[in-house]
C-alpha positions as CSV (number, residue, x, y, z in Angstrom):
1,X,2.2,12.2,20.1
2,X,4.4,9.7,18.2
3,X,2.0,6.8,18.6
4,X,-1.0,8.5,17.0
5,X,1.1,9.8,14.1
6,X,2.5,6.3,13.5
7,X,-1.0,4.8,13.6
8,X,-2.2,7.5,11.1
9,X,0.7,6.7,8.8
10,X,0.1,3.0,9.0
11,X,-3.6,3.6,8.2
12,X,-2.8,6.0,5.3
13,X,-0.3,3.7,3.6
14,X,-2.8,1.3,2.0
15,X,-5.1,4.2,1.1
16,X,-2.4,6.0,-0.8
17,X,-1.2,3.1,-2.9
18,X,-4.3,1.1,-3.7
19,X,-7.5,1.6,-5.7
20,X,-11.0,1.8,-4.0
21,X,-11.8,-1.8,-3.3
22,X,-8.5,-2.3,-1.5
23,X,-9.3,0.5,0.9
24,X,-12.5,-1.4,1.9
25,X,-10.5,-4.6,2.3
26,X,-7.9,-3.0,4.6
27,X,-10.4,-1.1,6.7
28,X,-12.6,-4.2,7.2
29,X,-9.7,-6.6,7.9
30,X,-8.0,-4.1,10.2
31,X,-11.2,-3.6,12.2
32,X,-12.0,-7.3,12.5
33,X,-8.5,-8.9,12.8
34,X,-6.2,-6.1,13.9
35,X,-3.1,-4.6,12.3
36,X,-0.7,-7.5,12.8
37,X,-3.0,-10.1,11.1
38,X,-3.8,-7.7,8.2
39,X,-0.2,-6.9,7.3
40,X,0.4,-10.1,5.1
41,X,-2.8,-9.3,3.2
42,X,-1.7,-5.8,2.7
43,X,1.7,-6.8,1.4
44,X,0.2,-9.4,-0.9
45,X,-2.3,-6.9,-2.3
46,X,0.3,-4.3,-3.0
47,X,2.7,-6.8,-4.6
48,X,0.0,-8.1,-6.9
49,X,-1.0,-4.6,-7.8
50,X,2.6,-3.6,-8.6
51,X,3.1,-6.8,-10.6
52,X,-0.1,-6.4,-12.6
53,X,0.7,-2.8,-13.5
54,X,4.4,-3.4,-14.0
55,X,7.1,-2.2,-11.7
56,X,8.7,1.0,-13.0
57,X,12.2,0.2,-14.2
58,X,14.9,2.6,-12.9
59,X,16.5,2.8,-16.4
60,X,13.1,3.7,-18.0
61,X,12.6,6.4,-15.4
62,X,16.1,7.8,-15.8
63,X,15.6,7.9,-19.6
64,X,12.3,9.6,-19.3
65,X,13.6,12.3,-17.0
66,X,16.7,13.0,-19.0
67,X,14.7,13.6,-22.2
């Protein structure tokens, strides 16, 4: 039971945090090269996305929530 749940979570992580083209990239790379070989591409894709959109600053989040 634990192994399928872990595999599902690993599969859903890129889908939850990336736009459409990234989903196709991860699905194709995972199918062709396997999970271990795809992890560096996944990390790089997410870091680039976060850098391009700007990482949310904790102080800005705190100020927005406090009003």
